[in-house]
C-alpha positions as CSV (number, residue, x, y, z in Angstrom):
1,X,12.2,14.1,-23.4
2,X,9.2,15.9,-24.8
3,X,5.6,15.0,-24.0
4,X,5.2,12.9,-27.1
5,X,8.2,10.8,-26.2
6,X,7.0,10.5,-22.6
7,X,3.7,9.2,-23.9
8,X,5.3,6.7,-26.2
9,X,7.7,5.4,-23.7
10,X,5.2,5.1,-20.9
11,X,2.3,3.8,-23.0
12,X,0.1,6.6,-21.6
13,X,-1.7,8.8,-24.1
14,X,-0.8,12.4,-24.3
15,X,-4.3,13.4,-23.3
16,X,-4.1,11.2,-20.2
17,X,-0.6,12.6,-19.3
18,X,-2.0,16.1,-19.6
19,X,-4.9,15.1,-17.4
20,X,-2.5,13.7,-14.7
21,X,-0.6,17.0,-14.9
22,X,-3.8,19.1,-14.4
23,X,-4.9,16.9,-11.5
24,X,-1.5,17.3,-9.8
25,X,-0.7,13.6,-9.9
26,X,2.3,14.1,-12.2
27,X,4.8,16.9,-11.4
28,X,5.3,19.4,-14.2
29,X,8.2,19.1,-16.5
30,X,11.1,21.5,-16.7
31,X,9.8,24.4,-18.8
32,X,12.0,25.1,-21.9
33,X,9.6,27.5,-23.6
34,X,6.2,29.0,-23.2
35,X,4.6,25.9,-24.7
36,X,7.1,23.1,-24.2
37,X,8.4,21.2,-21.2
38,X,11.0,18.6,-20.8
39,X,10.4,15.3,-18.8
40,X,12.8,12.8,-17.4
41,X,12.9,9.2,-16.1
42,X,11.3,10.3,-12.9
43,X,8.2,11.2,-14.8
44,X,8.2,7.7,-16.4
45,X,8.5,6.2,-12.9
46,X,5.7,8.3,-11.5
47,X,3.4,7.4,-14.4
48,X,3.9,3.7,-13.5
49,X,2.9,4.5,-9.9
50,X,-0.1,6.5,-10.9
51,X,-1.4,3.7,-13.2
52,X,-0.8,1.2,-10.3
53,X,-2.8,3.3,-7.9
54,X,-5.7,4.1,-10.3
55,X,-5.9,0.9,-12.4
56,X,-4.8,-1.9,-10.1
57,X,-5.7,-0.3,-6.8
58,X,-8.9,1.2,-8.1
59,X,-8.1,4.3,-6.1
60,X,-10.0,7.6,-6.8
61,X,-7.9,10.4,-8.3
62,X,-8.3,12.6,-5.1
63,X,-7.0,9.8,-2.9
64,X,-4.1,9.1,-5.3
65,X,-3.2,12.8,-5.2
66,X,-3.1,12.6,-1.4
67,X,-1.0,9.5,-1.4
68,X,1.5,11.1,-3.9
69,X,1.6,14.3,-1.8
70,X,3.0,12.3,1.1
71,X,5.4,10.4,-1.3
72,X,6.8,13.7,-2.4
73,X,7.1,15.3,1.0
74,X,10.9,15.2,1.5
75,X,10.6,17.1,4.8
76,X,9.6,13.8,6.4
77,X,11.8,10.9,7.4
78,X,11.4,7.8,5.3
79,X,9.3,5.9,7.9
80,X,6.8,8.8,8.4
81,X,6.8,9.5,4.7
82,X,6.0,6.0,3.8
83,X,3.6,5.5,6.7
84,X,1.6,8.6,5.7
85,X,1.3,7.5,2.1
86,X,0.1,4.0,3.2
87,X,-2.4,5.5,5.6
88,X,-3.8,7.6,2.8
89,X,-4.6,4.5,0.8
90,X,-8.3,3.4,1.0
91,X,-9.0,1.6,4.3
92,X,-12.0,-0.4,5.6
93,X,-14.7,1.1,7.8
94,X,-13.9,2.3,11.4
95,X,-14.7,-0.1,14.2
96,X,-18.0,0.4,16.1
97,X,-16.8,0.8,19.7
98,X,-20.3,-0.2,21.0
99,X,-19.9,-3.6,19.5
100,X,-18.7,-6.3,21.9
101,X,-16.9,-8.2,19.2
102,X,-14.9,-5.1,18.4
103,X,-13.8,-4.8,22.0
104,X,-12.7,-8.4,22.0
105,X,-11.0,-8.0,18.6
106,X,-9.1,-4.9,19.8
107,X,-7.8,-6.9,22.8
108,X,-6.6,-9.7,20.5
109,X,-4.9,-7.4,18.1
110,X,-3.1,-5.7,20.9
111,X,-2.1,-9.1,22.3
112,X,-0.9,-10.0,18.9
113,X,1.3,-7.0,18.6
114,X,2.8,-7.7,22.0
115,X,3.5,-11.3,21.0
116,X,5.3,-10.1,17.9
117,X,7.1,-7.2,19.6
118,X,5.8,-4.8,17.0
119,X,6.2,-1.7,19.2
120,X,5.5,0.9,16.6
121,X,2.2,-0.6,15.6
122,X,1.4,-1.0,19.3
123,X,2.2,2.6,20.1
124,X,0.2,4.0,17.2
125,X,-2.7,1.8,18.0
126,X,-6.1,3.3,17.1
127,X,-4.4,6.3,15.4
128,X,-3.5,3.9,12.5
129,X,-6.3,3.2,10.0
130,X,-4.5,-0.1,9.2
131,X,-4.8,-1.1,12.9
132,X,-8.5,-0.1,12.8
133,X,-9.1,-2.2,9.6
134,X,-7.5,-5.2,11.3
135,X,-9.7,-4.8,14.3
136,X,-12.8,-4.6,12.1
137,X,-11.7,-7.8,10.2
138,X,-11.0,-9.8,13.4
139,X,-14.4,-8.6,14.9
140,X,-16.2,-9.9,11.8
141,X,-14.6,-13.3,12.2
142,X,-15.5,-13.3,15.9
143,X,-19.2,-12.5,15.1
144,X,-19.2,-15.4,12.6
145,X,-18.0,-17.8,15.3
146,X,-14.4,-17.9,14.3
147,X,-12.4,-17.0,17.5
148,X,-9.4,-15.6,15.6
149,X,-7.2,-15.0,18.7
150,X,-3.7,-13.6,18.8
151,X,-1.9,-17.0,18.9
152,X,-3.7,-18.0,15.7
153,X,-2.9,-14.8,13.9
154,X,0.8,-14.7,14.9
155,X,2.2,-17.1,12.3
156,X,0.3,-15.3,9.6
157,X,1.6,-11.9,10.8
158,X,5.2,-13.3,10.8
159,X,4.7,-14.4,7.2
160,X,3.5,-10.9,6.3
161,X,6.6,-9.5,8.1
162,X,8.7,-11.5,5.8
163,X,6.8,-10.1,2.8
164,X,7.4,-6.6,4.2
165,X,11.1,-7.3,4.6
166,X,11.3,-8.3,0.9
167,X,9.3,-5.2,-0.1
168,X,11.7,-2.8,1.6
169,X,14.8,-4.8,0.5
170,X,13.6,-4.3,-3.0
171,X,12.9,-0.6,-2.4
172,X,16.5,-0.2,-1.1
173,X,17.9,-1.2,-4.5
174,X,16.7,2.2,-5.9
175,X,19.0,5.1,-5.6
176,X,16.9,8.1,-4.6
177,X,14.7,8.6,-1.5
178,X,11.7,9.3,-3.7
179,X,12.2,6.1,-5.7
180,X,12.5,4.1,-2.4
181,X,9.1,5.4,-1.1
182,X,7.4,5.1,-4.5
183,X,8.5,1.5,-4.8
184,X,7.3,0.6,-1.4
185,X,3.9,2.2,-2.0
186,X,3.7,0.5,-5.4
187,X,4.4,-2.8,-3.7
188,X,1.6,-2.3,-1.2
189,X,-0.9,-1.8,-4.1
190,X,0.5,-4.1,-6.8
191,X,1.5,-7.1,-4.7
192,X,-1.8,-7.4,-2.8
193,X,-3.7,-9.3,-5.6
194,X,-0.6,-11.4,-6.3
195,X,-0.2,-12.4,-2.6
196,X,-3.9,-13.3,-2.4
197,X,-3.7,-15.5,-5.5
198,X,-0.5,-17.1,-4.2
199,X,-2.2,-17.9,-0.9
200,X,-5.0,-19.7,-2.8
201,X,-2.6,-21.6,-5.0
202,X,-0.6,-22.6,-2.0
203,X,-3.8,-23.9,-0.3
204,X,-4.5,-26.0,-3.4
205,X,-1.0,-27.3,-3.6
206,X,-0.8,-28.3,0.1
207,X,-4.3,-29.9,-0.1
208,X,-3.1,-32.0,-3.0
209,X,0.1,-33.0,-1.2
210,X,-1.8,-34.0,1.9
211,X,-4.9,-35.6,0.5
212,X,-4.2,-36.3,-3.1
213,X,-6.2,-35.1,-6.1
């Protein structure tokens, strides 16, 4: 398809498509002449992911470019490829190691991973920005007087594992390696506000069931 059709089918203006091309977010089309390129369904799929990153995730263009660079790195195995893309997403601040609450939180997070048997997360530890973000979040709760220890976190973590299983099961329905990784990254960005809203709705529903309206 030509650029005009790509724009029409994706709902993205031609000017914006050209901007994504210039910024390296969208791979170039197959050149058919000095002024014309041909695009395919892979470009449509990539445009959806770009819009998810920028519009739903609120991710800066430079960060989105880094995420997509890992998505496209077919020299990596799927786990490393997906992990690198997820690590490139915006994370919270790094923990302050001089903070006593951080030290306590790190111990509780490590105990949690041991309880769950999440060996990969345990081995990566502080190398993972996601691990560090969890430590910071737990430390904040501890400072506020909420002793959010490993046993309290474990049932929530198990629910999140079920969500991750569904994410990757859905990704497996796509044929190519690139589509699988793209779908998993999109799920990480798009489903977060959905899961947050569902959590709040579930609280409302359970409260009504237990205590009435």
